[in-house]
N, C-alpha and C positions, 0 to 999 in steps of 0.2 A: 798325785792322788791327794785329795784333801784329808785333813785330820778327821773330819766327821766320817767320811767313807771308810778310812782305815779303822776307826773305832768300831764302826758297825760291822765290818768284816771280822774283826777280832772277837766281838761279842757273839756273832753267828758261829764262828769256829769253836768257841768255848761251849756254846749250847749244843752244837753237833757232837762234840766230844762227850759231854755229859749224857746226851740222849742215847749214844751208841755204846756207852761203856758197859751196859748190863742188859743188852737185848737178848731175849730168849724166845725161841719158837721151835715148832716141830715140823719137819718136812718128811714126806713119805718116800721110801724107796720102793723097789719092785716087790710085789707080793710073792711070798713063798709060804704055802700052807695057810693062807688066810691072814697072815700078819707080815708087816714089812720086813724085808731082809736087812735093810739099813734105814735108820731113822735119826735125824739130827735132833738131839735133845737139849743142846745148848750151843750158843754161838756168841762170840764177843770180839770186839776190836782190841781188847786189852786183856791178854792172858798171861802177862808177866813173864814172857819168854824173852830173854836178853840176847840169845844167839840170832844171827842173821839167817842161818840155814834153816830150811823147813825140817820138821821132825814129826814122827808119829809114835805114839805110845800105846801099847796094848795094855788095857786095864782089865785084870782078871778077877778082882775081888772087891767087895764093898770097902774094905780098908784102904786099898790102893786108890779107889775112886775118891774117897774122902780126903786122902793126902793130896791128890792132885787138885781137888777143888779148893782146899785150903791155900795151896800155892797160888792159884788163880786169884783168889779173894785178896791176897796180900797186896796186889797191884791195883785193886779197885778202890775208887773213892768210897769211903764208909765201910768197905769190906763186908757187906751184908751177905748172909748165907744165900746160896743158890738153891732154889727149889727144883728138884728133878724128879721124874718118875722113878719108881723103885725098879731096879734091874734084877732079873733072875739070873744070877751068875752061873747056875747049872746049865742054862740054855742060851745065855747071852754073854757078850763081852762089851766093854766100852772101848772106844778108840778115840784118843785125843790127837787131832791133827793140828799142828801149829805152823803157820806160814813163816814165822821168824820175824824178827824186829824190822819195822819199816819206818821211814823218816816222816811220814805224814799220815793223816787219816785218809780214808777212801779205799784202802785195801781191804779185801774180805775173801773168805772161802765160802763156797756154796756147793750143794750137791749138783751134779752135772745134768741130771735128767732121769728119765725112766729106766735107763739101763746102766746106771752108774756102778753097780756092784756085780762082780763076777766071782762066784765062790765055788765054781766047779773044778778048780784046780788049786794046787799049792805052789806058789803063794796066791792068795785071793787078790783080786785087783779092784781097787776103788777109784773111780774117776771123779774128780772135783773140778769146779771152776775156780781158777786162781785169778781173782779180779783185781785190777789195778785202776787207779783214778786216771781219767783221760789227761793227756799232757797239758791241755789248756784249762783243766778244772781248777776252781778255787777251793782249796782244801786247807784245813787248819794245819799249821806247822807243829805237830805234836807226834811224838813217837808212839807207834801202835805196834801191837803184836797179835794179829788176828788168829782165831782158832775156831775149831768145831769139835764138839763132843758128840760122838755118834754111837748109837746102840746098834750092835750087829748080832745076828744069830750065830751061835757056835756052829762050826761046820768041820769038814775034814781038811782044815788048813791050819798051819802053824805060824804063818806070817802073812802080812798084807802089804802090797805095793800100792802107793798112792800116786796116781797119774793125773796129768792135765788132759784137756780135751784132745790135744794133738798126740796123746799116747806116750808122752815123755814121763818117765818115772821121776817124781819130785822128791820122794822119800819112801822109806819102808820101815816096818817093824822088824825086829830081830828075833 
């Protein structure tokens, strides 16, 4: 590999890291009563999670949410505030799902599709896509810790299992 090609790949990797560090968008879950039962309100490849195991955190109050967002910001370049929609904690909860620390970029979590949330039982079940970079992909050699922050309707459940598309439980709340 020539020095020029190596330099170009390094620059592209750094640009990909910067572009993905603070990406935010909303995805819709299945509709229940005219509003989504699950909605992604924040996603990032860098959530400052140092453990390799996946985790899920049930967030029940505005104060808990602010604490978690402060922790996420500490690992971000510039640590800028994250703008989120206001949650009505009487009718909603937030769920932070973290993939765990990964050795490169290219890992991410996404909602699995139209039927990703089942809240008719306890525990509720949320299916996510656990995406990995292809084996032959050129990805930046930078530690990442992907996460999703999801708004959920409160229901008759006290815990949530997080599954992959094959139905394997990856983590759960307690």
